[in-house]
C-alpha positions as YAML, in Angstrom:
chain: A
units: angstrom
residues:
- id: 1
  name: MET
  ca: [4.25, -2.43, 11.93]
- id: 2
  name: ARG
  ca: [3.16, -5.20, 12.83]
- id: 3
  name: GLU
  ca: [6.56, -8.04, 14.53]
- id: 4
  name: LYS
  ca: [4.47, -10.86, 11.44]
- id: 5
  name: GLU
  ca: [5.08, -8.51, 8.80]
- id: 6
  name: LEU
  ca: [8.63, -6.94, 10.05]
- id: 7
  name: ARG
  ca: [9.50, -10.76, 10.25]
- id: 8
  name: ARG
  ca: [8.62, -11.34, 6.52]
- id: 9
  name: SER
  ca: [11.05, -8.30, 5.49]
- id: 10
  name: MET
  ca: [13.79, -9.14, 7.11]
- id: 11
  name: SER
  ca: [16.39, -10.34, 4.53]
- id: 12
  name: VAL
  ca: [17.19, -13.04, 5.66]
- id: 13
  name: PHE
  ca: [18.45, -15.45, 2.80]
- id: 14
  name: PRO
  ca: [21.39, -15.73, 0.36]
- id: 15
  name: ILE
  ca: [20.60, -16.05, -3.80]
- id: 16
  name: GLY
  ca: [21.26, -19.74, -3.05]
- id: 17
  name: THR
  ca: [19.00, -20.65, -1.22]
- id: 18
  name: VAL
  ca: [16.20, -18.66, -2.81]
- id: 19
  name: MET
  ca: [16.75, -20.10, -5.99]
- id: 20
  name: LYS
  ca: [15.89, -23.49, -4.44]
- id: 21
  name: LEU
  ca: [12.59, -22.35, -2.61]
- id: 22
  name: THR
  ca: [11.00, -21.02, -5.56]
- id: 23
  name: ASP
  ca: [13.02, -22.62, -8.74]
- id: 24
  name: LEU
  ca: [14.34, -19.99, -10.96]
- id: 25
  name: THR
  ca: [17.63, -19.25, -11.50]
- id: 26
  name: ALA
  ca: [20.21, -16.38, -9.86]
- id: 27
  name: ARG
  ca: [19.99, -15.02, -14.13]
- id: 28
  name: GLN
  ca: [15.93, -14.93, -13.32]
- id: 29
  name: ILE
  ca: [16.09, -12.98, -9.83]
- id: 30
  name: ARG
  ca: [18.64, -10.46, -10.42]
- id: 31
  name: TYR
  ca: [17.08, -9.98, -14.21]
- id: 32
  name: TYR
  ca: [13.43, -8.71, -11.78]
- id: 33
  name: GLU
  ca: [15.45, -7.00, -9.26]
- id: 34
  name: GLU
  ca: [17.02, -5.16, -12.88]
- id: 35
  name: GLN
  ca: [13.40, -4.83, -13.70]
- id: 36
  name: GLU
  ca: [11.97, -3.33, -10.03]
- id: 37
  name: LEU
  ca: [10.24, -5.70, -9.03]
- id: 38
  name: ILE
  ca: [12.24, -6.94, -6.07]
- id: 39
  name: HIS
  ca: [14.12, -5.27, -4.23]
- id: 40
  name: PRO
  ca: [17.03, -7.80, -2.60]
- id: 41
  name: GLU
  ca: [18.89, -5.79, -0.22]
- id: 42
  name: ARG
  ca: [23.03, -6.08, 0.52]
- id: 43
  name: SER
  ca: [25.33, -7.13, 3.46]
- id: 44
  name: GLU
  ca: [28.29, -5.86, 4.28]
- id: 45
  name: GLY
  ca: [30.11, -8.42, 1.81]
- id: 46
  name: ASN
  ca: [27.68, -6.82, -1.03]
- id: 47
  name: ARG
  ca: [25.53, -10.01, -1.28]
- id: 48
  name: ARG
  ca: [22.51, -9.81, -2.49]
- id: 49
  name: MET
  ca: [20.48, -10.67, 0.82]
- id: 50
  name: TYR
  ca: [16.30, -11.50, 0.31]
- id: 51
  name: SER
  ca: [13.22, -11.56, 2.35]
- id: 52
  name: LEU
  ca: [10.24, -14.00, 3.15]
- id: 53
  name: ASN
  ca: [8.10, -10.45, 0.82]
- id: 54
  name: ASP
  ca: [10.39, -10.84, -1.85]
- id: 55
  name: ILE
  ca: [10.70, -14.22, -1.93]
- id: 56
  name: ASP
  ca: [6.46, -14.13, -2.17]
- id: 57
  name: VAL
  ca: [6.80, -12.17, -5.12]
- id: 58
  name: LEU
  ca: [9.28, -13.62, -6.72]
- id: 59
  name: LEU
  ca: [6.65, -17.00, -6.69]
- id: 60
  name: GLU
  ca: [3.90, -14.54, -8.47]
- id: 61
  name: ILE
  ca: [6.09, -13.57, -10.81]
- id: 62
  name: LYS
  ca: [6.37, -17.10, -11.59]
- id: 63
  name: ASP
  ca: [2.41, -17.71, -11.54]
- id: 64
  name: TYR
  ca: [1.90, -14.92, -14.09]
- id: 65
  name: LEU
  ca: [4.83, -15.50, -16.55]
- id: 66
  name: SER
  ca: [3.29, -19.29, -16.39]
- id: 67
  name: ASP
  ca: [-0.37, -17.85, -17.05]
- id: 68
  name: GLY
  ca: [0.42, -16.23, -20.07]
- id: 69
  name: LEU
  ca: [1.58, -12.61, -18.75]
- id: 70
  name: ASN
  ca: [4.49, -11.00, -20.14]
- id: 71
  name: MET
  ca: [7.03, -8.74, -18.02]
- id: 72
  name: ALA
  ca: [4.92, -5.30, -19.15]
- id: 73
  name: GLY
  ca: [2.01, -6.69, -17.73]
- id: 74
  name: ILE
  ca: [3.27, -8.11, -14.44]
- id: 75
  name: LYS
  ca: [5.10, -5.09, -14.42]
- id: 76
  name: ARG
  ca: [1.34, -2.95, -14.66]
- id: 77
  name: VAL
  ca: [0.30, -4.85, -11.85]
- id: 78
  name: TYR
  ca: [2.55, -4.55, -9.34]
- id: 79
  name: GLU
  ca: [2.20, -0.47, -10.56]
- id: 80
  name: MET
  ca: [-1.27, -0.97, -9.86]
- id: 81
  name: LYS
  ca: [-1.15, -2.95, -6.59]
- id: 82
  name: LYS
  ca: [1.47, 0.19, -5.34]
- id: 83
  name: GLU
  ca: [-1.08, 3.19, -7.05]
- id: 84
  name: GLU
  ca: [-4.08, 1.04, -4.78]
- id: 85
  name: GLU
  ca: [-2.41, 0.84, -1.71]
- id: 86
  name: GLU
  ca: [-1.13, 4.83, -2.27]
- id: 87
  name: ALA
  ca: [-4.39, 5.65, -2.80]
- id: 88
  name: ILE
  ca: [-5.48, 3.67, 0.99]
- id: 89
  name: LYS
  ca: [-2.52, 5.84, 2.55]
- id: 90
  name: HIS
  ca: [-4.34, 9.38, 0.95]
- id: 91
  name: LYS
  ca: [-7.18, 8.56, 2.08]
- id: 92
  name: LYS
  ca: [-8.72, 11.23, 4.06]
- id: 93
  name: SER
  ca: [-10.96, 10.01, 7.33]
- id: 94
  name: LEU
  ca: [-12.81, 12.63, 9.03]
- id: 95
  name: THR
  ca: [-12.03, 14.37, 11.36]
- id: 96
  name: ASP
  ca: [-13.81, 15.46, 15.22]
- id: 97
  name: ASN
  ca: [-14.57, 18.91, 13.68]
- id: 98
  name: ASP
  ca: [-16.24, 17.19, 9.95]
- id: 99
  name: VAL
  ca: [-18.12, 14.74, 12.09]
- id: 100
  name: ARG
  ca: [-19.47, 17.45, 14.55]
- id: 101
  name: ARG
  ca: [-20.12, 19.61, 11.80]
- id: 102
  name: ILE
  ca: [-22.00, 16.40, 9.52]
- id: 103
  name: PHE
  ca: [-24.44, 15.80, 12.97]
- id: 104
  name: TYR
  ca: [-24.98, 19.89, 13.14]
- id: 105
  name: ASP
  ca: [-26.78, 19.65, 9.39]
- id: 106
  name: GLU
  ca: [-28.13, 16.73, 10.29]
- id: 107
  name: ILE
  ca: [-29.84, 17.77, 12.52]
- id: 108
  name: LEU
  ca: [-31.30, 20.87, 11.35]
- id: 109
  name: SER
  ca: [-32.29, 19.20, 7.96]
- id: 110
  name: GLN
  ca: [-34.48, 17.02, 10.54]
- id: 111
  name: GLY
  ca: [-35.65, 20.08, 12.68]
- id: 112
  name: GLY
  ca: [-34.25, 18.98, 15.57]
- id: 113
  name: LEU
  ca: [-32.59, 22.40, 16.79]
- id: 114
  name: ALA
  ca: [-35.27, 25.58, 17.15]
- id: 115
  name: GLY
  ca: [-34.72, 28.82, 15.54]
- id: 116
  name: GLY
  ca: [-31.50, 26.52, 14.31]
- id: 117
  name: LEU
  ca: [-31.71, 27.96, 10.85]
- id: 118
  name: ASN
  ca: [-31.38, 31.36, 12.13]
- id: 119
  name: GLN
  ca: [-28.16, 30.44, 13.83]
- id: 120
  name: PRO
  ca: [-24.92, 29.74, 12.49]
- id: 121
  name: ASN
  ca: [-23.49, 26.75, 12.60]
- id: 122
  name: PRO
  ca: [-20.61, 26.72, 15.02]
- id: 123
  name: TYR
  ca: [-18.55, 23.73, 14.28]
- id: 124
  name: LEU
  ca: [-18.36, 25.89, 10.58]
- id: 125
  name: PRO
  ca: [-15.43, 28.57, 10.49]
- id: 126
  name: ARG
  ca: [-16.06, 32.23, 11.22]
- id: 127
  name: GLY
  ca: [-16.38, 33.79, 7.83]
- id: 128
  name: PRO
  ca: [-17.71, 34.63, 4.78]
- id: 129
  name: LYS
  ca: [-21.15, 33.22, 4.41]
- id: 130
  name: ARG
  ca: [-20.69, 30.04, 1.79]
...
């Protein structure tokens, strides 16, 4: 994690400061936590401590509400964001062998290897023909 993101995710703000920064009540902030839209950490004294990322989410929620979105819609927006992030994380990148196989197949299709059609692709696993 880059230092900037690390700093933004550090939970250092008590609820009173968050209330001043967001113009939300403590009850509203706790409600958004109950709805699992924010996840403040707890201090040793069991006090909620918020990060800059939590504050950003609270401000976004305020914007969505002022745009007329209800709580179910807001939760769906965040579910879709989470799904998109997961899809990006799990998107398979090409391995070196994948690139070699694609390159080899491309050369063969262009006729760049003399007699290449009679030789097996060295980058494909040996075994039954596909």
